[in-house]
N, CA, C and O atoms as a Tinker XYZ file with bonds, in Angstrom:
   364  protein
     1  N    -13.471000    6.915000   16.580000    73     2
     2  CA   -13.045000    7.045000   15.200000    64     1     3
     3  C    -13.560000    5.850000   14.410000    63     2     4     5
     4  O    -13.420000    4.704000   14.838000    81     3
     5  N    -14.141000    6.118000   13.281000    73     3     6
     6  CA   -14.657000    5.060000   12.423000    64     5     7
     7  C    -13.697000    4.868000   11.256000    63     6     8     9
     8  O    -13.423000    5.809000   10.512000    81     7
     9  N    -13.188000    3.656000   11.097000    73     7    10
    10  CA   -12.238000    3.381000   10.023000    64     9    11
    11  C    -12.449000    1.976000    9.511000    63    10    12    13
    12  O    -12.654000    1.039000   10.283000    81    11
    13  N    -12.398000    1.843000    8.225000    73    11    14
    14  CA   -12.408000    0.512000    7.622000    64    13    15
    15  C    -11.030000   -0.104000    7.835000    63    14    16    17
    16  O    -10.117000    0.557000    8.330000    81    15
    17  N    -10.886000   -1.352000    7.466000    73    15    18
    18  CA    -9.592000   -2.020000    7.597000    64    17    19
    19  C     -8.516000   -1.267000    6.830000    63    18    20    21
    20  O     -7.371000   -1.172000    7.271000    81    19
    21  N     -8.901000   -0.733000    5.675000    73    19    22
    22  CA    -7.969000    0.052000    4.862000    64    21    23
    23  C     -8.780000    1.109000    4.127000    63    22    24    25
    24  O     -9.894000    0.846000    3.673000    81    23
    25  N     -8.216000    2.297000    4.013000    73    23    26
    26  CA    -8.912000    3.344000    3.265000    64    25    27
    27  C     -7.934000    4.370000    2.726000    63    26    28    29
    28  O     -6.816000    4.526000    3.217000    81    27
    29  N     -8.397000    5.066000    1.694000    73    27    30
    30  CA    -7.655000    6.170000    1.072000    64    29    31
    31  C     -8.119000    7.440000    1.747000    63    30    32    33
    32  O     -9.314000    7.734000    1.783000    81    31
    33  N     -7.174000    8.191000    2.280000    73    31    34
    34  CA    -7.532000    9.437000    2.948000    64    33    35
    35  C     -6.581000   10.541000    2.489000    63    34    36    37
    36  O     -5.431000   10.597000    2.924000    81    35
    37  N     -7.063000   11.410000    1.616000    73    35    38
    38  CA    -6.287000   12.561000    1.137000    64    37    39
    39  C     -4.907000   12.174000    0.611000    63    38    40    41
    40  O     -3.907000   12.795000    0.974000    81    39
    41  N     -4.848000   11.162000   -0.231000    73    39    42
    42  CA    -3.587000   10.765000   -0.847000    64    41    43
    43  C     -2.701000    9.914000    0.030000    63    42    44    45
    44  O     -1.520000    9.731000   -0.265000    81    43
    45  N     -3.262000    9.389000    1.113000    73    43    46
    46  CA    -2.523000    8.515000    2.028000    64    45    47
    47  C     -3.388000    7.287000    2.284000    63    46    48    49
    48  O     -4.600000    7.402000    2.470000    81    47
    49  N     -2.766000    6.120000    2.292000    73    47    50
    50  CA    -3.484000    4.897000    2.637000    64    49    51
    51  C     -3.350000    4.697000    4.142000    63    50    52    53
    52  O     -2.245000    4.696000    4.684000    81    51
    53  N     -4.477000    4.531000    4.803000    73    51    54
    54  CA    -4.497000    4.321000    6.254000    64    53    55
    55  C     -5.036000    2.919000    6.502000    63    54    56    57
    56  O     -6.086000    2.545000    5.979000    81    55
    57  N     -4.309000    2.146000    7.303000    73    55    58
    58  CA    -4.721000    0.777000    7.590000    64    57    59
    59  C     -4.363000    0.399000    9.021000    63    58    60    61
    60  O     -3.497000    1.005000    9.652000    81    59
    61  N     -5.050000   -0.608000    9.505000    73    59    62
    62  CA    -4.759000   -1.136000   10.836000    64    61    63
    63  C     -3.448000   -1.901000   10.766000    63    62    64    65
    64  O     -3.237000   -2.683000    9.838000    81    63
    65  N     -2.564000   -1.687000   11.735000    73    63    66
    66  CA    -1.328000   -2.457000   11.848000    64    65    67
    67  C     -1.698000   -3.788000   12.495000    63    66    68    69
    68  O     -1.889000   -3.868000   13.708000    81    67
    69  N     -1.793000   -4.807000   11.688000    73    67    70
    70  CA    -2.272000   -6.092000   12.185000    64    69    71
    71  C     -1.275000   -6.803000   13.087000    63    70    72    73
    72  O     -1.633000   -7.782000   13.742000    81    71
    73  N     -0.032000   -6.331000   13.138000    73    71    74
    74  CA     0.923000   -6.939000   14.070000    64    73    75
    75  C      0.608000   -6.549000   15.509000    63    74    76    77
    76  O      1.093000   -7.192000   16.440000    81    75
    77  N     -0.186000   -5.520000   15.704000    73    75    78
    78  CA    -0.525000   -5.041000   17.050000    64    77    79
    79  C     -1.809000   -5.671000   17.595000    63    78    80    81
    80  O     -2.082000   -5.598000   18.793000    81    79
    81  N     -2.588000   -6.283000   16.716000    73    79    82
    82  CA    -3.846000   -6.900000   17.147000    64    81    83
    83  C     -3.576000   -8.176000   17.936000    63    82    84    85
    84  O     -2.576000   -8.832000   17.646000    81    83
    85  N     -4.370000   -8.567000   18.885000    73    83    86
    86  CA    -5.617000   -7.951000   19.314000    64    85    87
    87  C     -5.462000   -7.007000   20.505000    63    86    88    89
    88  O     -6.456000   -6.457000   20.979000    81    87
    89  N     -4.248000   -6.809000   20.995000    73    87    90
    90  CA    -4.085000   -6.017000   22.223000    64    89    91
    91  C     -4.116000   -4.518000   21.999000    63    90    92    93
    92  O     -4.466000   -3.763000   22.906000    81    91
    93  N     -3.751000   -4.076000   20.795000    73    91    94
    94  CA    -3.731000   -2.642000   20.504000    64    93    95
    95  C     -4.408000   -2.376000   19.167000    63    94    96    97
    96  O     -4.387000   -3.217000   18.268000    81    95
    97  N     -5.001000   -1.210000   19.048000    73    95    98
    98  CA    -5.579000   -0.767000   17.781000    64    97    99
    99  C     -4.736000    0.406000   17.294000    63    98   100   101
   100  O     -4.932000    1.552000   17.697000    81    99
   101  N     -3.790000    0.082000   16.412000    73    99   102
   102  CA    -2.833000    1.063000   15.904000    64   101   103
   103  C     -3.018000    1.173000   14.393000    63   102   104   105
   104  O     -3.175000    0.165000   13.703000    81   103
   105  N     -3.000000    2.387000   13.892000    73   103   106
   106  CA    -3.150000    2.628000   12.458000    64   105   107
   107  C     -1.838000    3.145000   11.892000    63   106   108   109
   108  O     -1.116000    3.894000   12.549000    81   107
   109  N     -1.538000    2.736000   10.663000    73   107   110
   110  CA    -0.338000    3.216000    9.987000    64   109   111
   111  C     -0.752000    3.995000    8.747000    63   110   112   113
   112  O     -1.738000    3.667000    8.086000    81   111
   113  N      0.021000    5.033000    8.445000    73   111   114
   114  CA    -0.184000    5.824000    7.235000    64   113   115
   115  C      0.881000    5.430000    6.226000    63   114   116   117
   116  O      2.077000    5.492000    6.512000    81   115
   117  N      0.445000    5.033000    5.065000    73   115   118
   118  CA     1.338000    4.588000    4.004000    64   117   119
   119  C      1.244000    5.597000    2.865000    63   118   120   121
   120  O      0.184000    5.783000    2.266000    81   119
   121  N      2.368000    6.242000    2.578000    73   119   122
   122  CA     2.357000    7.365000    1.639000    64   121   123
   123  C      2.912000    7.034000    0.262000    63   122   124   125
   124  O      2.720000    7.793000   -0.687000    81   123
   125  N      3.600000    5.904000    0.152000    73   123   126
   126  CA     4.207000    5.516000   -1.124000    64   125   127
   127  C      3.984000    4.027000   -1.369000    63   126   128   129
   128  O      3.602000    3.281000   -0.467000    81   127
   129  N      4.226000    3.622000   -2.586000    73   127   130
   130  CA     4.147000    2.203000   -2.909000    64   129   131
   131  C      5.181000    1.423000   -2.093000    63   130   132   133
   132  O      4.928000    0.290000   -1.682000    81   131
   133  N      6.327000    2.028000   -1.864000    73   131   134
   134  CA     7.363000    1.378000   -1.064000    64   133   135
   135  C      6.873000    1.150000    0.367000    63   134   136   137
   136  O      7.171000    0.118000    0.969000    81   135
   137  N      6.128000    2.104000    0.906000    73   135   138
   138  CA     5.536000    1.934000    2.239000    64   137   139
   139  C      4.579000    0.743000    2.253000    63   138   140   141
   140  O      4.570000   -0.043000    3.200000    81   139
   141  N      3.783000    0.617000    1.207000    73   139   142
   142  CA     2.833000   -0.500000    1.111000    64   141   143
   143  C      3.601000   -1.820000    1.056000    63   142   144   145
   144  O      3.259000   -2.766000    1.765000    81   143
   145  N      4.631000   -1.887000    0.221000    73   143   146
   146  CA     5.424000   -3.111000    0.097000    64   145   147
   147  C      6.039000   -3.487000    1.443000    63   146   148   149
   148  O      6.034000   -4.657000    1.825000    81   147
   149  N      6.563000   -2.507000    2.153000    73   147   150
   150  CA     7.150000   -2.758000    3.473000    64   149   151
   151  C      6.089000   -3.284000    4.443000    63   150   152   153
   152  O      6.345000   -4.228000    5.190000    81   151
   153  N      4.913000   -2.680000    4.433000    73   151   154
   154  CA     3.837000   -3.107000    5.337000    64   153   155
   155  C      3.417000   -4.548000    5.042000    63   154   156   157
   156  O      3.117000   -5.307000    5.963000    81   155
   157  N      3.395000   -4.921000    3.775000    73   155   158
   158  CA     3.060000   -6.300000    3.416000    64   157   159
   159  C      4.162000   -7.239000    3.897000    63   158   160   161
   160  O      3.885000   -8.270000    4.510000    81   159
   161  N      5.400000   -6.881000    3.618000    73   159   162
   162  CA     6.531000   -7.734000    3.999000    64   161   163
   163  C      6.601000   -7.929000    5.510000    63   162   164   165
   164  O      6.899000   -9.026000    5.981000    81   163
   165  N      6.334000   -6.885000    6.262000    73   163   166
   166  CA     6.408000   -6.947000    7.728000    64   165   167
   167  C      5.109000   -7.448000    8.361000    63   166   168   169
   168  O      4.968000   -7.468000    9.584000    81   167
   169  N      4.167000   -7.848000    7.511000    73   167   170
   170  CA     2.884000   -8.415000    7.937000    64   169   171
   171  C      2.017000   -7.450000    8.738000    63   170   172   173
   172  O      1.188000   -7.863000    9.550000    81   171
   173  N      2.223000   -6.170000    8.497000    73   171   174
   174  CA     1.316000   -5.173000    9.066000    64   173   175
   175  C     -0.020000   -5.247000    8.331000    63   174   176   177
   176  O     -1.069000   -4.902000    8.874000    81   175
   177  N      0.047000   -5.707000    7.081000    73   175   178
   178  CA    -1.124000   -5.959000    6.239000    64   177   179
   179  C     -1.123000   -7.463000    5.975000    63   178   180   181
   180  O     -0.163000   -7.997000    5.420000    81   179
   181  N     -2.197000   -8.146000    6.372000    73   179   182
   182  CA    -2.248000   -9.611000    6.255000    64   181   183
   183  C     -3.516000  -10.063000    5.556000    63   182   184   185
   184  O     -4.541000   -9.381000    5.563000    81   183
   185  N     -3.409000  -11.243000    4.951000    73   183   186
   186  CA    -4.561000  -11.867000    4.310000    64   185   187
   187  C     -4.635000  -11.501000    2.842000    63   186   188   189
   188  O     -4.475000  -10.340000    2.467000    81   187
   189  N     -4.880000  -12.509000    2.015000    73   187   190
   190  CA    -4.865000  -12.302000    0.565000    64   189   191
   191  C     -5.777000  -11.173000    0.091000    63   190   192   193
   192  O     -5.340000  -10.354000   -0.718000    81   191
   193  N     -7.021000  -11.091000    0.557000    73   191   194
   194  CA    -7.869000   -9.998000    0.067000    64   193   195
   195  C     -7.316000   -8.616000    0.425000    63   194   196   197
   196  O     -7.296000   -7.716000   -0.415000    81   195
   197  N     -6.870000   -8.451000    1.663000    73   195   198
   198  CA    -6.346000   -7.148000    2.083000    64   197   199
   199  C     -5.031000   -6.834000    1.378000    63   198   200   201
   200  O     -4.783000   -5.684000    1.014000    81   199
   201  N     -4.193000   -7.838000    1.183000    73   199   202
   202  CA    -2.941000   -7.620000    0.455000    64   201   203
   203  C     -3.245000   -7.161000   -0.974000    63   202   204   205
   204  O     -2.581000   -6.264000   -1.493000    81   203
   205  N     -4.239000   -7.770000   -1.603000    73   203   206
   206  CA    -4.623000   -7.365000   -2.958000    64   205   207
   207  C     -5.103000   -5.930000   -3.022000    63   206   208   209
   208  O     -4.726000   -5.180000   -3.922000    81   207
   209  N     -5.934000   -5.548000   -2.067000    73   207   210
   210  CA    -6.428000   -4.164000   -2.024000    64   209   211
   211  C     -5.271000   -3.207000   -1.755000    63   210   212   213
   212  O     -5.172000   -2.158000   -2.392000    81   211
   213  N     -4.400000   -3.560000   -0.820000    73   211   214
   214  CA    -3.254000   -2.702000   -0.497000    64   213   215
   215  C     -2.344000   -2.538000   -1.713000    63   214   216   217
   216  O     -1.864000   -1.438000   -1.986000    81   215
   217  N     -2.108000   -3.623000   -2.440000    73   215   218
   218  CA    -1.263000   -3.546000   -3.635000    64   217   219
   219  C     -1.889000   -2.622000   -4.686000    63   218   220   221
   220  O     -1.192000   -1.816000   -5.302000    81   219
   221  N     -3.190000   -2.743000   -4.884000    73   219   222
   222  CA    -3.875000   -1.851000   -5.832000    64   221   223
   223  C     -3.743000   -0.402000   -5.388000    63   222   224   225
   224  O     -3.532000    0.488000   -6.211000    81   223
   225  N     -3.865000   -0.168000   -4.098000    73   223   226
   226  CA    -3.709000    1.193000   -3.578000    64   225   227
   227  C     -2.262000    1.665000   -3.721000    63   226   228   229
   228  O     -2.014000    2.857000   -3.899000    81   227
   229  N     -1.307000    0.737000   -3.644000    73   227   230
   230  CA     0.090000    1.094000   -3.880000    64   229   231
   231  C      0.296000    1.622000   -5.292000    63   230   232   233
   232  O      1.013000    2.600000   -5.498000    81   231
   233  N     -0.335000    0.971000   -6.262000    73   231   234
   234  CA    -0.259000    1.462000   -7.644000    64   233   235
   235  C     -0.953000    2.807000   -7.778000    63   234   236   237
   236  O     -0.483000    3.687000   -8.500000    81   235
   237  N     -2.065000    2.963000   -7.086000    73   235   238
   238  CA    -2.761000    4.255000   -7.111000    64   237   239
   239  C     -1.883000    5.349000   -6.518000    63   238   240   241
   240  O     -1.869000    6.473000   -7.022000    81   239
   241  N     -1.149000    5.032000   -5.450000    73   239   242
   242  CA    -0.229000    6.015000   -4.857000    64   241   243
   243  C      0.862000    6.401000   -5.849000    63   242   244   245
   244  O      1.232000    7.570000   -5.954000    81   243
   245  N      1.374000    5.410000   -6.574000    73   243   246
   246  CA     2.399000    5.698000   -7.582000    64   245   247
   247  C      1.860000    6.690000   -8.608000    63   246   248   249
   248  O      2.522000    7.674000   -8.934000    81   247
   249  N      0.671000    6.431000   -9.107000    73   247   250
   250  CA     0.070000    7.334000  -10.099000    64   249   251
   251  C     -0.223000    8.700000   -9.488000    63   250   252   253
   252  O      0.011000    9.731000  -10.119000    81   251
   253  N     -0.732000    8.705000   -8.272000    73   251   254
   254  CA    -1.103000    9.943000   -7.590000    64   253   255
   255  C      0.110000   10.853000   -7.373000    63   254   256   257
   256  O      0.007000   12.072000   -7.511000    81   255
   257  N      1.251000   10.261000   -7.034000    73   255   258
   258  CA     2.449000   11.042000   -6.721000    64   257   259
   259  C      3.364000   11.252000   -7.931000    63   258   260   261
   260  O      4.379000   11.942000   -7.831000    81   259
   261  N      3.013000   10.668000   -9.054000    73   259   262
   262  CA     3.866000   10.710000  -10.240000    64   261   263
   263  C      4.062000   12.134000  -10.760000    63   262   264   265
   264  O      3.155000   12.967000  -10.738000    81   263
   265  N      5.262000   12.367000  -11.217000    73   263   266
   266  CA     5.591000   13.624000  -11.898000    64   265   267
   267  C      5.811000   13.367000  -13.389000    63   266   268   269
   268  O      6.330000   14.223000  -14.106000    81   267
   269  N      5.410000   12.177000  -13.848000    73   267   270
   270  CA     5.610000   11.794000  -15.251000    64   269   271
   271  C      4.945000   12.805000  -16.178000    63   270   272   273
   272  O      3.861000   13.319000  -15.902000    81   271
   273  N      5.629000   13.068000  -17.281000    73   271   274
   274  CA     5.106000   14.026000  -18.255000    64   273   275
   275  C      4.504000   13.332000  -19.473000    63   274   276   277
   276  O      3.940000   13.980000  -20.354000    81   275
   277  N      4.629000   12.018000  -19.509000    73   275   278
   278  CA     4.050000   11.286000  -20.637000    64   277   279
   279  C      3.436000    9.986000  -20.131000    63   278   280   281
   280  O      3.760000    9.491000  -19.051000    81   279
   281  N      2.547000    9.460000  -20.946000    73   279   282
   282  CA     1.921000    8.183000  -20.605000    64   281   283
   283  C      2.985000    7.100000  -20.480000    63   282   284   285
   284  O      2.919000    6.251000  -19.591000    81   283
   285  N      3.961000    7.138000  -21.373000    73   283   286
   286  CA     5.031000    6.142000  -21.367000    64   285   287
   287  C      5.819000    6.195000  -20.056000    63   286   288   289
   288  O      6.127000    5.153000  -19.477000    81   287
   289  N      6.144000    7.389000  -19.592000    73   287   290
   290  CA     6.882000    7.523000  -18.332000    64   289   291
   291  C      6.047000    7.043000  -17.145000    63   290   292   293
   292  O      6.565000    6.398000  -16.233000    81   291
   293  N      4.766000    7.360000  -17.163000    73   291   294
   294  CA     3.887000    6.892000  -16.089000    64   293   295
   295  C      3.819000    5.369000  -16.088000    63   294   296   297
   296  O      3.866000    4.747000  -15.027000    81   295
   297  N      3.709000    4.772000  -17.258000    73   295   298
   298  CA     3.650000    3.314000  -17.341000    64   297   299
   299  C      4.929000    2.675000  -16.809000    63   298   300   301
   300  O      4.870000    1.624000  -16.170000    81   299
   301  N      6.079000    3.289000  -17.062000    73   299   302
   302  CA     7.341000    2.772000  -16.520000    64   301   303
   303  C      7.325000    2.804000  -14.994000    63   302   304   305
   304  O      7.754000    1.851000  -14.343000    81   303
   305  N      6.828000    3.902000  -14.428000    73   303   306
   306  CA     6.729000    4.001000  -12.969000    64   305   307
   307  C      5.783000    2.941000  -12.414000    63   306   308   309
   308  O      6.086000    2.291000  -11.413000    81   307
   309  N      4.644000    2.774000  -13.067000    73   307   310
   310  CA     3.668000    1.783000  -12.601000    64   309   311
   311  C      4.210000    0.361000  -12.728000    63   310   312   313
   312  O      3.977000   -0.472000  -11.852000    81   311
   313  N      4.922000    0.084000  -13.799000    73   311   314
   314  CA     5.518000   -1.243000  -13.975000    64   313   315
   315  C      6.559000   -1.520000  -12.898000    63   314   316   317
   316  O      6.633000   -2.637000  -12.386000    81   315
   317  N      7.364000   -0.519000  -12.546000    73   315   318
   318  CA     8.358000   -0.691000  -11.479000    64   317   319
   319  C      7.667000   -0.940000  -10.138000    63   318   320   321
   320  O      8.106000   -1.786000   -9.358000    81   319
   321  N      6.598000   -0.209000   -9.874000    73   319   322
   322  CA     5.855000   -0.412000   -8.628000    64   321   323
   323  C      5.202000   -1.791000   -8.602000    63   322   324   325
   324  O      5.213000   -2.465000   -7.572000    81   323
   325  N      4.637000   -2.208000   -9.724000    73   323   326
   326  CA     4.012000   -3.529000   -9.795000    64   325   327
   327  C      5.042000   -4.626000   -9.553000    63   326   328   329
   328  O      4.754000   -5.613000   -8.876000    81   327
   329  N      6.235000   -4.457000  -10.102000    73   327   330
   330  CA     7.310000   -5.431000   -9.887000    64   329   331
   331  C      7.676000   -5.495000   -8.408000    63   330   332   333
   332  O      7.821000   -6.582000   -7.850000    81   331
   333  N      7.824000   -4.348000   -7.779000    73   331   334
   334  CA     8.137000   -4.303000   -6.349000    64   333   335
   335  C      7.072000   -5.047000   -5.543000    63   334   336   337
   336  O      7.399000   -5.842000   -4.662000    81   335
   337  N      5.822000   -4.794000   -5.842000    73   335   338
   338  CA     4.728000   -5.434000   -5.104000    64   337   339
   339  C      4.674000   -6.937000   -5.369000    63   338   340   341
   340  O      4.424000   -7.716000   -4.449000    81   339
   341  N      4.903000   -7.351000   -6.609000    73   339   342
   342  CA     4.913000   -8.789000   -6.922000    64   341   343
   343  C      6.008000   -9.513000   -6.159000    63   342   344   345
   344  O      5.830000  -10.657000   -5.743000    81   343
   345  N      7.141000   -8.846000   -5.974000    73   343   346
   346  CA     8.281000   -9.471000   -5.304000    64   345   347
   347  C      8.172000   -9.427000   -3.785000    63   346   348   349
   348  O      8.992000  -10.024000   -3.086000    81   347
   349  N      7.184000   -8.736000   -3.277000    73   347   350
   350  CA     6.995000   -8.630000   -1.833000    64   349   351
   351  C      6.227000   -9.848000   -1.363000    63   350   352   353
   352  O      5.112000  -10.110000   -1.813000    81   351
   353  N      6.834000  -10.583000   -0.455000    73   351   354
   354  CA     6.179000  -11.778000    0.082000    64   353   355
   355  C      6.125000  -11.655000    1.593000    63   354   356   357
   356  O      7.150000  -11.447000    2.243000    81   355
   357  N      4.929000  -11.784000    2.152000    73   355   358
   358  CA     4.811000  -11.639000    3.602000    64   357   359
   359  C      5.353000  -12.830000    4.382000    63   358   360   361
   360  O      5.602000  -12.718000    5.582000    81   359
   361  N      5.541000  -13.971000    3.717000    73   359   362
   362  CA     6.063000  -15.149000    4.431000    64   361   363
   363  C      7.142000  -15.816000    3.621000    63   362   364
   364  O      7.704000  -16.823000    4.052000    81   363
């Protein structure tokens, strides 16, 4: 199987669980921004560049799954997700 460190696959973010390295190669599927925040907090996603990409993908997941009927409602959802991600600290 060929996989980048992190990728978007059919509305799901797939990434290597870095807590399992180097003895195991395990991948996690992250379906919501909350999943991304949890993965960052639990250090399944590590390193500033990867955390930044994961956070951006978390916002993309929020938009992708949104049921908002207006731009204003979507922006509220994105702002809430951004706040969650900003408050997530891996250490």
